[in-house]
C-alpha positions as CSV (number, residue, x, y, z in Angstrom):
1,M,0.0,0.0,0.0
2,E,1.4,3.4,-1.0
3,I,0.5,6.6,1.0
4,L,1.4,10.1,0.1
5,H,1.5,12.5,3.1
6,V,1.1,16.2,2.2
7,S,2.0,18.6,5.0
8,A,3.4,22.0,5.8
9,E,5.9,20.5,8.3
10,C,8.2,17.5,8.7
11,Y,10.8,17.1,11.4
12,P,13.8,17.5,11.1
13,V,13.4,19.4,7.8
14,A,10.9,22.1,9.1
15,K,9.1,22.1,12.4
16,A,7.0,24.5,14.3
17,G,5.1,22.1,16.6
18,G,3.7,18.6,17.0
19,L,2.6,18.4,13.3
20,G,6.2,18.3,12.3
21,D,7.0,15.5,14.7
22,V,4.1,13.4,13.6
23,V,4.8,13.8,9.8
24,G,8.5,13.0,10.5
25,A,7.7,9.7,12.3
26,L,4.4,8.2,11.1
27,P,5.7,7.5,7.5
28,K,8.8,5.9,8.8
29,Y,6.8,3.5,10.9
30,L,4.4,2.8,8.0
31,N,7.5,1.8,6.0
32,K,8.7,-0.5,8.8
33,Q,5.5,-2.4,8.5
34,G,6.0,-3.0,4.8
35,H,4.1,-0.1,3.2
36,I,5.4,2.7,1.0
37,A,4.9,6.1,2.7
38,K,6.1,9.3,1.1
39,V,6.1,12.9,2.3
40,V,5.9,16.1,0.3
41,I,6.3,19.6,1.9
42,P,7.3,23.1,0.7
43,M,11.0,23.7,0.0
44,Y,11.7,26.2,2.8
45,R,15.3,27.5,3.0
46,T,16.3,25.5,6.1
47,K,19.6,24.0,7.3
48,F,18.4,20.5,6.3
49,L,18.0,21.6,2.7
50,Y,21.6,22.7,2.4
51,A,23.0,19.8,4.4
52,H,21.7,17.0,2.1
53,E,21.8,15.9,-1.5
54,W,18.8,16.2,-3.8
55,D,17.6,15.0,-7.2
56,V,15.1,16.9,-9.4
57,V,12.2,14.6,-10.2
58,H,9.7,17.0,-11.8
59,K,9.3,20.5,-13.2
60,G,5.9,22.0,-13.9
61,Y,4.1,25.2,-14.9
62,T,0.7,26.2,-13.6
63,N,-1.2,29.1,-12.2
64,L,-2.6,30.7,-9.1
65,G,-5.4,32.7,-10.5
66,N,-3.9,35.2,-13.0
67,W,-0.3,34.5,-11.8
68,W,1.5,31.8,-13.7
69,F,4.4,30.1,-12.0
70,E,7.0,27.4,-12.5
71,F,7.5,24.8,-9.7
72,T,10.2,22.2,-9.1
73,V,9.9,19.0,-7.1
74,I,13.1,17.5,-5.6
75,R,13.7,14.3,-3.7
76,E,16.2,13.7,-0.9
77,R,18.8,11.3,-2.4
78,H,19.7,9.0,0.4
79,N,16.5,8.3,2.2
80,V,18.0,9.5,5.5
81,L,14.6,9.9,7.2
82,G,13.5,6.3,6.5
83,F,11.0,7.4,3.7
84,D,11.0,9.3,0.4
85,L,11.0,13.0,1.1
86,Y,10.0,15.5,-1.6
87,L,10.2,19.3,-1.5
88,V,8.2,21.6,-3.8
89,D,9.9,24.9,-4.7
90,I,8.0,27.9,-6.0
91,N,10.1,31.0,-6.4
92,G,8.7,34.0,-4.6
93,L,6.4,32.0,-2.4
94,L,8.0,29.0,-0.7
95,D,11.7,30.1,-0.8
96,R,11.7,31.5,2.7
97,E,13.2,30.5,6.0
98,K,10.1,30.5,8.2
99,I,7.2,28.1,7.8
100,Y,4.4,30.5,8.7
101,G,3.8,34.1,9.6
102,Y,3.7,35.8,6.3
103,D,0.9,38.1,5.0
104,D,0.6,35.9,1.9
105,D,0.4,32.5,3.6
106,S,-3.0,31.9,1.9
107,E,-1.3,32.3,-1.5
108,R,1.7,30.3,-0.5
109,F,-0.1,27.2,0.7
110,T,-2.8,27.3,-2.0
111,A,-0.1,27.4,-4.7
112,F,1.8,24.6,-2.9
113,Q,-1.4,22.4,-3.0
114,I,-2.0,23.1,-6.7
115,A,1.6,22.2,-7.5
116,V,1.4,19.0,-5.5
117,L,-1.8,17.9,-7.4
118,D,-0.2,18.9,-10.8
119,W,2.8,16.8,-9.9
120,L,0.6,13.9,-8.7
121,S,-1.4,14.0,-12.0
122,A,1.9,13.4,-13.9
123,W,2.7,10.2,-11.9
124,Q,2.7,7.0,-14.0
125,H,0.8,5.3,-11.2
126,Q,-1.4,6.5,-8.4
127,P,-0.9,6.2,-4.7
128,D,-3.5,4.2,-2.8
129,V,-4.2,7.1,-0.3
130,V,-3.5,10.8,-0.1
131,H,-3.1,11.8,3.5
132,V,-3.3,15.6,4.2
133,H,-2.5,17.3,7.5
134,D,-4.2,20.4,8.9
135,H,-5.7,23.4,7.0
136,H,-2.5,24.1,5.0
137,T,-3.2,21.1,2.8
138,A,-7.0,20.6,3.5
139,L,-8.1,22.0,0.1
140,I,-6.6,19.0,-1.6
141,P,-9.6,16.7,-1.0
142,F,-11.9,19.4,-2.5
143,M,-9.7,19.9,-5.6
144,M,-9.3,16.2,-6.2
145,K,-13.1,15.9,-6.2
146,Y,-14.3,19.0,-7.9
147,C,-11.6,20.7,-10.0
148,Y,-11.9,19.6,-13.6
149,K,-8.2,19.3,-14.2
150,Y,-7.8,16.7,-11.4
151,A,-10.7,14.5,-12.5
152,G,-8.2,11.7,-12.9
153,L,-7.4,11.8,-9.2
154,S,-11.0,11.8,-8.0
155,N,-11.1,8.1,-7.1
156,I,-8.0,8.2,-4.8
157,P,-9.1,8.0,-1.2
158,T,-8.2,11.0,1.0
159,V,-7.6,11.3,4.7
160,L,-7.4,14.5,6.7
161,T,-5.7,14.5,10.1
162,I,-6.5,17.5,12.3
163,H,-3.6,18.4,14.6
164,N,-5.1,21.7,15.8
165,A,-8.6,22.9,14.8
166,Q,-8.1,26.4,16.2
167,Y,-6.3,27.4,12.9
168,Q,-8.5,26.9,9.9
169,G,-7.0,29.1,7.1
170,W,-10.0,31.3,6.4
171,M,-10.0,33.2,3.1
172,G,-12.4,35.6,1.5
173,W,-14.5,34.5,-1.5
174,D,-12.5,36.8,-3.7
175,K,-9.7,34.2,-3.6
176,T,-11.7,31.5,-5.3
177,I,-9.9,32.7,-8.5
178,Y,-6.8,30.9,-7.0
179,L,-8.4,27.5,-7.5
180,P,-8.2,25.7,-10.8
181,R,-11.6,25.7,-12.6
182,W,-14.1,23.9,-10.4
183,D,-17.7,22.8,-10.3
184,T,-19.4,26.0,-8.9
185,W,-22.4,24.0,-7.9
186,R,-20.2,22.7,-5.2
187,W,-19.5,26.1,-3.6
188,G,-21.0,24.8,-0.3
189,M,-18.1,22.4,0.1
190,L,-15.8,25.4,0.4
191,D,-18.0,27.7,2.5
192,W,-18.3,28.1,6.2
193,N,-19.9,31.2,7.6
194,N,-19.6,33.1,4.3
195,H,-15.8,32.5,4.0
196,I,-13.7,29.9,2.3
197,N,-12.6,27.7,5.2
198,P,-10.0,25.2,4.1
199,L,-10.2,23.1,7.3
200,A,-14.0,22.9,7.0
201,S,-13.7,22.0,3.4
202,G,-11.3,19.2,4.2
203,I,-13.7,17.8,6.8
204,K,-16.5,17.8,4.3
205,C,-14.6,16.4,1.3
206,A,-12.1,14.0,2.8
207,W,-13.1,10.4,2.7
208,K,-12.0,10.0,6.4
209,V,-11.1,12.5,9.1
210,T,-8.9,11.7,12.1
211,T,-7.9,13.7,15.1
212,V,-4.7,13.1,17.1
213,S,-6.4,11.7,20.2
214,P,-9.9,10.2,21.0
215,S,-10.6,12.8,23.7
216,Y,-9.8,15.7,21.3
217,L,-12.3,14.4,18.9
218,E,-15.0,14.6,21.5
219,E,-13.9,18.1,22.6
220,L,-14.2,19.4,19.0
221,K,-17.9,18.8,19.1
222,Y,-18.3,21.6,21.6
223,M,-15.0,23.5,21.3
224,S,-13.6,23.9,17.8
225,N,-13.5,27.6,17.0
226,G,-16.8,27.7,15.1
227,L,-16.9,24.2,13.6
228,E,-18.8,22.5,16.4
229,A,-21.9,21.7,14.3
230,L,-19.8,20.4,11.4
231,F,-17.9,17.9,13.6
232,E,-21.3,16.7,15.0
233,Y,-22.7,16.4,11.5
234,E,-19.6,14.5,10.1
235,K,-18.9,12.4,13.2
236,G,-19.7,9.2,11.2
237,K,-16.4,9.5,9.2
238,C,-14.3,10.8,12.1
239,S,-12.0,8.9,14.4
240,G,-9.4,9.7,17.1
241,I,-6.1,8.0,16.7
242,L,-3.5,8.8,19.4
243,N,-0.2,10.0,18.2
244,G,2.9,8.0,19.0
245,I,6.5,9.1,19.5
246,D,9.6,8.2,17.6
247,V,11.4,5.9,20.1
248,D,14.5,5.8,17.9
249,I,15.0,9.5,18.6
250,W,13.4,9.8,22.0
251,D,15.4,7.2,24.1
252,P,17.5,8.2,27.0
253,A,19.7,5.2,26.5
254,I,20.9,6.4,23.1
255,D,19.8,10.0,22.7
256,A,22.3,11.8,20.5
257,Y,21.8,15.1,22.4
258,L,22.7,13.6,25.8
259,D,26.2,13.1,27.3
260,N,24.8,11.0,30.1
261,H,22.7,8.1,28.9
262,Y,20.6,5.8,31.1
263,S,18.2,2.9,31.0
264,I,15.2,2.2,33.3
265,E,17.5,0.3,35.7
266,E,19.9,3.3,35.8
267,A,17.3,6.0,35.7
268,E,17.9,7.5,39.2
269,A,21.6,7.9,38.7
270,G,21.3,8.9,35.0
271,K,18.7,11.6,35.7
272,A,20.8,12.9,38.6
273,K,23.8,13.5,36.2
274,N,21.7,15.3,33.7
275,K,20.0,17.3,36.4
276,M,23.4,18.4,37.7
277,L,24.3,19.8,34.3
278,L,21.0,21.7,34.1
279,C,21.5,23.1,37.6
280,E,25.0,24.2,36.8
281,Q,24.0,25.8,33.5
282,F,21.0,27.7,35.0
283,G,22.1,28.3,38.5
284,L,19.5,26.1,40.2
285,D,19.6,24.1,43.5
286,F,20.2,20.4,42.8
287,D,18.6,19.3,46.1
288,K,15.2,20.7,45.2
289,P,12.8,19.1,42.8
290,L,13.1,20.6,39.3
291,I,9.8,21.5,37.6
292,S,10.2,22.5,33.9
293,F,8.0,23.8,31.1
294,I,8.9,23.2,27.4
295,G,6.7,24.7,24.7
296,R,5.3,27.7,23.0
297,L,4.6,30.6,25.4
298,V,1.0,31.1,24.2
299,G,-2.4,31.0,25.8
300,E,-3.3,27.6,24.3
301,K,-0.4,26.1,26.3
302,G,-1.4,28.0,29.5
303,A,2.0,29.8,29.4
304,D,0.4,33.1,30.5
305,L,-0.4,31.4,33.8
306,L,3.2,30.4,34.6
307,P,4.4,33.7,36.1
308,G,1.5,33.8,38.6
309,A,1.7,30.1,39.4
310,I,5.5,30.3,40.0
311,G,5.0,33.4,42.2
312,D,2.2,31.8,44.2
313,S,4.1,28.6,44.6
314,F,7.0,30.4,46.2
315,Y,4.7,32.4,48.4
316,H,2.3,29.7,49.6
317,I,4.5,26.6,49.5
318,G,7.9,28.2,50.1
319,R,11.0,28.1,48.0
320,R,11.1,24.3,48.1
321,M,11.4,23.7,44.3
322,N,13.1,24.9,41.1
323,F,11.4,26.2,38.0
324,L,12.9,26.2,34.5
325,V,11.1,27.4,31.4
326,L,12.1,26.9,27.8
327,G,10.1,28.5,25.0
328,T,9.2,31.4,22.9
329,G,5.9,33.0,22.0
330,F,3.8,36.0,23.1
331,P,6.1,39.0,23.9
332,E,4.1,39.8,27.1
333,V,4.5,36.3,28.4
334,E,8.2,36.3,27.6
335,S,8.6,39.6,29.4
336,A,6.7,38.4,32.4
337,L,8.8,35.3,32.7
338,S,12.1,37.3,32.2
339,A,11.0,39.7,34.9
340,L,11.1,36.9,37.4
341,K,14.8,36.2,36.9
342,P,16.1,38.8,39.2
343,L,13.9,37.5,41.9
344,G,15.2,34.0,41.6
345,Q,17.2,32.6,44.6
346,Y,18.9,29.7,42.8
347,D,15.5,28.3,42.1
348,Y,14.2,29.9,38.9
349,N,15.4,30.5,35.3
350,V,14.1,30.9,31.8
351,Y,15.5,30.4,28.3
352,I,13.6,32.4,25.7
353,G,14.0,30.7,22.3
354,Y,13.9,27.3,20.6
355,N,16.7,24.9,21.4
356,E,16.3,21.2,20.4
357,S,19.4,19.9,22.3
358,L,18.4,21.8,25.5
359,S,14.9,20.4,25.3
360,H,16.3,16.8,25.4
361,L,18.5,17.7,28.4
362,I,15.5,19.2,30.2
363,Y,13.5,16.0,29.6
364,A,16.4,13.9,30.9
365,G,17.3,16.2,33.9
366,S,14.0,17.4,35.2
367,D,11.9,15.7,37.9
368,F,8.6,17.1,36.6
369,L,7.2,18.5,33.4
370,L,4.4,21.1,33.7
371,M,1.7,21.2,31.0
372,P,-1.2,23.5,32.0
373,S,-2.7,23.5,28.5
374,R,-6.0,25.1,27.7
375,V,-6.0,23.1,24.4
376,E,-3.9,20.1,23.8
377,P,-5.1,17.9,20.8
378,C,-2.6,15.2,21.6
379,G,0.5,16.4,23.2
380,L,3.9,14.8,22.7
381,N,5.8,16.5,25.5
382,Q,4.2,14.4,28.2
383,M,5.1,11.2,26.3
384,Y,8.7,12.4,25.9
385,S,8.9,13.2,29.6
386,M,7.6,9.8,30.7
387,R,10.0,8.1,28.3
388,Y,12.8,9.9,30.2
389,G,11.4,9.2,33.7
390,T,10.1,12.8,34.2
391,V,6.6,13.0,35.9
392,P,4.1,15.0,33.8
393,M,1.9,17.5,35.6
394,V,-1.0,18.0,33.2
395,R,-4.4,19.5,32.9
396,R,-7.1,16.9,32.0
397,T,-7.8,17.9,28.3
398,G,-7.4,16.2,24.9
399,G,-4.5,13.8,24.6
400,L,-3.2,14.7,28.1
401,K,-6.4,13.1,29.5
402,D,-5.8,10.0,27.3
403,T,-2.2,9.4,28.2
404,V,-1.7,10.5,31.9
405,I,-3.3,8.7,34.9
406,D,-3.1,10.6,38.2
407,V,-1.0,8.9,40.9
408,G,-4.1,9.0,43.1
409,D,-5.9,6.7,40.8
410,K,-5.3,3.0,40.3
411,G,-2.2,2.4,38.3
412,G,-1.5,6.1,38.2
413,Y,1.9,7.6,37.3
414,G,1.3,11.4,36.7
415,L,-0.2,14.5,38.3
416,S,-3.5,15.7,36.8
417,Y,-5.8,18.7,37.5
418,N,-9.0,19.9,36.0
419,D,-8.7,23.6,35.3
420,A,-6.1,25.9,33.7
421,T,-5.9,28.2,36.6
422,V,-3.1,29.5,38.8
423,G,-4.7,27.8,41.8
424,D,-4.8,24.3,40.2
425,I,-1.3,24.7,39.0
426,T,0.0,25.7,42.4
427,H,-1.8,22.8,44.0
428,A,-0.1,20.5,41.5
429,V,3.3,22.0,42.4
430,W,2.6,21.2,46.1
431,R,1.7,17.6,45.2
432,A,4.9,17.4,43.1
433,T,7.0,18.6,45.9
434,E,5.5,16.1,48.3
435,L,5.9,13.2,45.8
436,Y,9.6,14.2,45.2
437,H,10.4,13.7,48.9
438,D,8.7,10.3,49.0
439,H,11.7,8.6,47.6
440,K,10.2,5.1,47.3
441,K,7.0,6.3,45.6
442,M,9.0,8.6,43.2
443,N,11.1,5.7,42.0
444,E,8.0,3.5,41.6
445,V,6.3,6.1,39.5
446,R,9.4,6.7,37.4
447,T,9.8,3.0,36.6
448,T,6.1,2.7,35.7
449,M,6.3,5.6,33.3
450,M,9.4,4.4,31.6
451,E,7.9,1.0,30.9
452,L,4.9,2.5,29.1
453,D,4.7,2.0,25.3
454,F,4.0,5.2,23.5
455,S,5.7,4.1,20.2
456,W,4.0,4.5,16.9
457,D,3.5,0.8,16.4
458,R,-0.1,0.7,17.9
459,S,-1.1,3.9,16.1
460,V,0.3,2.8,12.8
461,R,-1.9,-0.4,13.0
462,Q,-4.9,1.8,13.4
463,Y,-4.0,4.0,10.4
464,V,-3.3,0.9,8.3
465,Q,-6.8,-0.4,9.2
466,L,-8.3,2.9,8.2
467,Y,-6.4,3.0,4.9
468,T,-7.4,-0.6,4.1
469,G,-11.0,0.1,4.7
470,L,-10.9,2.9,2.2
471,I,-9.1,0.9,-0.5
C-alpha cells in the first residue's frame, strides 16, 4: 500500500510544533510495517535543505489565478529519514526560512497544494491514499473531487488529520480565483460562515477524518472555533487515533543530544547526572525538585499562567522547588517570565527561544514537566517526559487526558488537575514537591512511566486499518 503524506511541516526538515514530529515519524513506521509512505512539503530554506543531496524529479508550470508560475519537485537522495521526502519549490512564495507568519500565507499554501496535485497528476501510477494534514493542505480533497483538471485523481481516497482545529486558514471569497476551474455548484463544500474555510472544506470532502487523540475528537464537538456543528454532522467518518513518539530518537539510553545516557535500571543515577548539568547551567539548586516547562509561550499552552503560578508557589509553598522554562511566544509572556529572573534565589530561570538539544537535556534532567494547556489535541511532550522518567503535571484535556493517569488513581503515574488556573497549577506544584520527597514512591512512578509504550506501532496499525477500509 502506498500513502502520500502532504504537509506544511516535517521534522527535522521544518518544524513549528507537533505536526512536524508526527509527519516526520508516522511515514517511517508505516514503511517499517511493509508499506510505502512518502512525504511532500514546501521547500523552505532550512539548514536541512543545504546539508543534504537532492535530485530533481519533476518540473511543472501552472497558475494561481492570474499568476503563472513554475515549480520544481526535488527528492532527498539517500532516504535519510526512512522514507522518500519530496520538496516543492515555488520562487517568490516558498523560498523562505520561516514556515508560517507571512501576509501571503494563503497564497503560499494554496499554490503549494496546486503544485502537488499537478505533480501527482503526472505520476505514471497513483498512490493508494493521499493523507493531508491540517488546514494548510486541506483544500486538496476538494480539488481532487471538484476541480476539472484533477478528475483523474477523484477516485483516490483522501484522509485529513486535524492536529489543531483552532487554525482553519480562512480566506475571502475573492480568492476563489486561485483554485483551478471547479464545479461551482459545489461552492458549499468550500463555504463556512460566508468564508472559504480550508479546514471545514477538508472535513466535508475527505473520505475520512482523524484527530490526534480520542478525547480531542469529543472536545471538538463543543470547542472547535466555530466548527462544532460540522464535527457533530460529520462524526460518522471521524475517528481519534492517538499519536505516538519516535522511540528511535526519544530514548534516554541512546539520545544523541545527551552526554549521560541511562536505561530504566539506571534512571535515578542517570537523571541525577543530567539534572546536575542543568542546575550548573542555569544556577539552580540540585537538592530541590526541578519542575520544567517546554513549549510555546502562548495562551493555548497555558503559558500566561506560569508567572502567577510560580510566584504563588514560592509564596504559599515556600522556596522548596526549582522552576525552569524553555520556550518562545507572546512577547508579554516572555517579558513576564524574564522579569522573574532577578527575583530567583537559585530556584528559577528561563530560556527564551527554541533549542532542540536543550529540550532533550531538560526532559532527561527534570523531575517534573508542567503542561497546564487550555487546548492540547494530543501532546507529545508528556510522552517524551515519561519516556525519560520525568513525571508529567497535566491539565485533563485532549491527549493529556488520554495518556496520563493521576498517581491518586489505580495504576497512576502522573499528576493531573481539572482547570487551567493558577490555583490548580499551584496545588499540582505542592503535590509534586510532596511526591519528590517520598523517595520510594517517586522511584516506583518513574519505573512505571518508563515502561509504558507510546511508540508509533499501535497507532500505525490503526492507520493501516483505516487506509485498508478505504481501499
